[in-house]
Residue, then its C-alpha position, 0 to 999 in steps of 0.5 A: m738409709d740402706l746399709t748392707l748387712g755387714e755394715r749393720d754388724a759392724i756398726a751394732a758391734h762397735a755401738s755395743v763396745l763403746g755402751l751405744s745403741p747403732d742409732e745413737y752411734i750412727h748420729r754421733t758418727a755423722a756430726e762428728r765427721a760433719l762437724a771435721w770436714q765443717r772445721e776443715r773446709e773453715a780453714f781452708q778457706a781461711l788459708a786462700r784468703r792469706h793468700g787474696q783468694t778465694a778457696e774457689k779459685v786457689v782449687r781451680r788453679g791447682r795453687l795450693t801444695d802441700s807447702n801452704l799448710 
């Protein structure tokens, strides 16, 4: 993974404040983001199913609005 100097410095600084190594910080942050994405995806798919559609069809048709949430 190629990070800029600024990105590396920011990661190292935040990791230090949290008492983590930069590698552990990256690992935890990536895992948290991936799990959050997975939960959002599953919730969206459940919402689409409640409307009798697949998530792909809802997105394709542009039928999902804030009022559906």
